[in-house]
N, C-alpha and C positions, 0 to 999 in steps of 0.2 A: 260321553251320552249313554244312558243308561239302555241295557239289550230288554226288549218285553218277558215279562215276566216267565212265560214259557217258552223261552229260546236257551236253550241248553247252552252252558259257556263251553268255549273250546276247551277241550281235554282230551286226554290219551283215547276217551272212551269214544270220541266222535270218528276214530280213524275209521271205522267197520263203515259209518254212515257215509263218507267220503269215498270208501272204496266201494260202495254196494252203489252211489250215483253216478261212478265212472262206470261201471257195469250195466247202468240202465243207459247210459249215452252210447256206448257201445252196440249194445242189443240193437239200439234203435235207427242209430244213425248210420252203422259203420258194418252192417250186414243186410244183405252180403255186402263184402269187402268193396270200395269204391273203386271202380277203373280208371286212374287219372293219368295224363300225360307224363308230371312231373309231382315232386315233392311239393313246389309251390304251391298248385292248385290245389292238393290233397289240404293244406294248411287252409287255406282261402276258404275251402268248403268248411270245415273242423268250425274255423271262425264263425260261418256264416250259422252252424247250427246251434252254436254257441249263443248267438245272437236270438235265434228263435225261442231257445230255452230260456231266456228271460222272463220270461211271461208266464212259465211252467209253475205253479203250486205244488211242490213236494207231498208226498204222502204224509200227513200228521203234522204239517204247516199251515198257518190261516193266509199266509201271505205270499207273493209271488217270490221268484228267486230275486230279481232285479230289486225288490223292496229292500229283503232282509239284507241280503248284501250293501246297499246304500247304510245301512244301523252299524254293520260288522266295521263296515270301511274306516272310520275314525278310530279303531281299535289294534288296527292290523298295523304292525311295524314297519319303519321305513326301509326301503329295499339297499341291500350292502351296496358301498359307494363303489367297489371294485365289481367289474364282471364276473360271474362263475364261468369258466370255460367247461365246455360240453362236447368240445369237437374233441377227434381223437388224432395225434401226430404219429404220422407211420414213415415210412422210407420207400420208395420204388426205382427201378431203374429203367432209364427212357429205351424203346426196342427199336428197331432200325425204321420203323414208319413214324418216328418223333411222338409216341404215345407211352403214357404209365398205365398200368394197369391196379385199379383198387376197386377191391371187392366185384372182382370180374367184369366189372366194368373200365374200359378203357378213355383217357382224357388225352388230347392233344397237348404239346407243349414248343417254343420255337424250335428252328432243327437244328440248331448250333449244340440243344444239350442230348443229342443221339448218342447213348453210350453211356450218359452220368446217371450220376446216381442223384435223385431231388427228393428234398422234405414236402411232406403231402400232410395239411389238414383236413383231416374230414369232419365235416359240419352236418345237420341232419339237411338241410339246404344247398348249401354249397363246398366245392373240393376246390384248396386252394395250394399252389402249387411253388415253391418258391426254391431259390438256390441261394444259399449265402446270406440267409435272410431277406432276401429280395424277391419280391412274389415275378413271378414269369409267365402264371397262368393261372386263370380263374375261371369255375365251370359252374353250371348249377349240376348240381346232383343226379345223376341218372338212378333209374330203380327199375330198372331190365336189365337181367343177368344177359351179359353180352351186347348190352347197348355200347354205342361210340357217341362220343361228342369231339367235333373236330372244328378247329377255326382255321378258316382259309389263309389270315396271315400268317400264322403260324408256318407255311409251306412257302409262301410267296419265294424266297431266297433259291428255293428249290426250282419252284417252274420257273423263274424268269431263265434259269438254265436248259429245262426240259419244257418249253413252252405248249409243246403238242399233249403235254398229259395235264392239263387245266381243265379239258372242256369234258373229261370222263370223270372228274375226279370226286371222290366222297364228300373233301370237302367244301367244295364250290355246291353240292346241291344240298346239304347243310343250310351254307352261306343262304341261299336262294330260299329255303323254307323259312329260314329266321328274319330273313327281311333285312340283313347286311350285305346282299347281293341285290341293288333293286333294280326296276326296268331301264333307271336311268346308266347304270354300270353296263347292261345290256346293248340298250342301246348305242352306247361309246364304243364298245365292244366290237358291235358287227361294223360299225362305220371304219375303226381303225384296221380290222382285215381286210374290209375292202379297202382300202386307201394302200395298205400296206403289208398285205398279204397277210398269211395266219400266223405264222412265227413271228412277225414284227410285230404285228397289231396286238397280238397279245401281251406281248414284253410292253407295249404301251400302256395298255392296259392293268399289266402290273405294278409299271411305274405309277401310275395313276392309286392303283389301291397302297400302296408304299405311303403316299402323301397323308391316310388314313393315321396313321402313327402320330402325327404332328398336329392336324388341322383335324377339325369337327369334321362327324361324317355329311351331315346335311353340305357343308360347305364344299366339299370335294365332289358332289351330287351336284351341287350348282356348278362348278368350276366346267365340269362333264359338259354338261347342257351347254353354257357359255361356248366352249370349243367349238360343238358342233353348230353353233349358231353362226362361226365365223369361219366355218368349211376347213377346219383342222383337227386332226387328233393330236398334237404335238403335246405330250405330258407336260412340258414348258408353260404353253398357254393354259393347259388346266391348273397347274401349280400357281400360275397369277392371278386367273379368276376366280382359283378357290380360296388363296391371301383375300381376295377384294371381299368376296363373299362373307370372310370371317371375320371384317372390320380390321384388317391387318394394314399399315400405313404401306401406297404403294407409290412407287416413283411416279410423277405426272409424266403423260405421254407428250411430249412435245412435237408438235407436227413439223413436218419434213421443211416447209417454207419457211420457218424459222431459222433455221439452220445456213439459209442461204448465204449471211453474213459471213460464214467463214470458210466458204469458198475461195479458194486459190489456182492460178493456173498452175498448170504442170509443168517443173523445171525445165532447163533446157539442158539438156547433156553433152550439146554436139561439143564444147569445149573441154569436158573432159576426156568423150570420147577421142577428141584430136591430140592431149596429152598420152594417152593411152598407144595411141599408133605412133605419137612421136618416142617413146621409152622401146616400144616393140621394135621401132628400125634403129635406134641406136644399140639395142643389143646384138644386131644382125654383124 
């Protein structure tokens, strides 16, 4: 497709125009600097600004940005087959609170890695932490100095030994804010502490939380609700009901009456007892 006659061909001379338009975008959309909770939200806002600008006509042009891009698109080269790596690769040692510090922000990892040095991939939106090539933790990148991203699941092995620390933990606060610790979790925890006491009730909750490593989050929530409807807080019941909700094959429940055919009378041990008595008399 031929470009309009008044449209300048893409050459090195267009570099200044591109930079100038980026400056226009910054002055009109990013001044003052937006206050956002995360890089993800900032990128979403920038994408929205881009969409708004498609209907804008650049000074000296006769068509909108969207129209001119449609004319240029067929002339653009294909994207590279291999993605271009833009992340930075770093190393960090896990502190005593099971966190790594990356660019003055801290991210949690499973407690089994305390004291070890791990590989960190720092991207624009995500921080990935690996050990010997295996990803052990992944977090949304933080934007404010001193912030923490703590995952409750990373601390369960410690909390099962110290259940009293769960209620006041920062990881629990974070999980509640993110929705990872839902109203169903709270209701189950309350019922468990009422039936079993604070320590054992919290351990029952942690056992249920560990199920989320192998079962969908929604299935475990359904398992908690089902267990409470049966007036029990046994983690084993939560596991069975969670697997049922996840669609896994569950062994059929056999009514007790159907097992009556296997009942047998208790054996009579009187003759055996008499033999023992005879042996004892012979020994005398």
